[in-house]
C-alpha positions as CSV (number, residue, x, y, z in Angstrom):
1,X,10.1,-4.9,28.8
2,X,10.4,-4.4,32.5
3,X,13.0,-5.7,34.9
4,X,12.0,-7.1,38.3
5,X,11.2,-4.4,40.8
6,X,14.1,-3.4,43.1
7,X,12.4,-4.8,46.2
8,X,12.2,-8.2,44.6
9,X,16.0,-8.3,44.3
10,X,16.5,-8.0,48.0
11,X,17.8,-5.2,50.0
12,X,21.5,-6.1,49.6
13,X,21.5,-5.7,45.8
14,X,21.6,-2.3,44.1
15,X,18.7,-1.3,41.9
16,X,19.3,-0.3,38.3
17,X,16.9,1.3,35.9
18,X,13.6,-0.4,35.9
19,X,12.9,-0.1,32.2
20,X,14.7,-1.6,29.2
21,X,13.9,0.1,26.0
22,X,12.7,-2.4,23.4
23,X,14.2,-2.2,19.9
24,X,12.5,0.5,17.9
25,X,11.1,-0.4,14.5
26,X,11.2,2.6,12.2
27,X,7.5,3.0,11.2
28,X,8.2,5.5,8.5
29,X,10.3,3.1,6.4
30,X,7.8,0.3,6.8
31,X,5.0,2.7,5.9
32,X,7.0,3.9,2.9
33,X,7.5,0.3,1.6
34,X,3.9,-0.6,2.1
35,X,2.9,2.5,0.2
36,X,5.3,1.6,-2.6
37,X,4.0,-1.9,-2.9
38,X,0.4,-0.6,-2.9
39,X,1.2,1.8,-5.7
40,X,2.9,-0.9,-7.8
41,X,0.0,-3.3,-7.2
42,X,-2.4,-0.6,-8.3
43,X,-0.4,0.1,-11.5
44,X,-0.3,-3.6,-12.4
45,X,-4.1,-3.8,-11.9
46,X,-4.7,-0.7,-14.1
47,X,-2.4,-2.1,-16.8
48,X,-4.3,-5.4,-16.8
49,X,-7.7,-3.6,-16.9
50,X,-6.6,-1.4,-19.8
51,X,-5.3,-4.4,-21.8
52,X,-8.6,-6.2,-21.1
53,X,-10.6,-3.2,-22.3
54,X,-8.7,-3.3,-25.6
55,X,-9.9,-6.8,-26.2
56,X,-13.7,-6.2,-25.8
57,X,-16.0,-6.3,-28.7
58,X,-18.3,-3.4,-29.7
59,X,-21.3,-5.1,-28.1
60,X,-19.4,-5.6,-24.9
61,X,-18.2,-1.9,-25.0
62,X,-21.8,-0.7,-25.5
63,X,-22.9,-2.8,-22.5
64,X,-20.6,-0.8,-20.3
65,X,-21.5,2.5,-21.9
66,X,-18.4,3.4,-23.9
67,X,-17.7,3.5,-27.6
68,X,-14.7,2.3,-29.6
69,X,-12.8,5.6,-29.5
70,X,-13.1,5.9,-25.7
71,X,-12.0,2.4,-25.2
72,X,-9.0,2.9,-27.6
73,X,-8.0,6.1,-25.7
74,X,-8.2,4.5,-22.3
75,X,-6.4,1.3,-23.4
76,X,-3.5,3.4,-24.7
77,X,-3.0,5.3,-21.5
78,X,0.2,4.5,-19.5
79,X,-0.1,2.3,-16.5
80,X,1.3,5.0,-14.2
81,X,-1.5,7.4,-15.3
82,X,-3.8,6.6,-12.4
83,X,-7.4,8.0,-12.6
84,X,-8.1,10.5,-9.9
85,X,-10.8,8.5,-8.1
86,X,-8.4,5.6,-7.7
87,X,-5.4,7.5,-6.4
88,X,-4.8,6.5,-2.8
89,X,-3.5,10.0,-1.8
90,X,-6.8,11.7,-2.8
């Protein structure tokens, strides 16, 4: 935010600094919170997907190209165990 130029104040008034520093928002903390919320959202999505996978029938599993054992293993994985292709830091 800028103050009025010194010449606009008139010659009889003294001129102070012409720039007022705006309040600084800490970008790193905002970015950190956004990253945290994104991670939590991803973990919730993965948890839901794995629960849904556990409820599919054999026919539905064969439609997506996996067998019962693969589905069982995947559905038992922890929600924080994020597959590499879905990790945002990769």
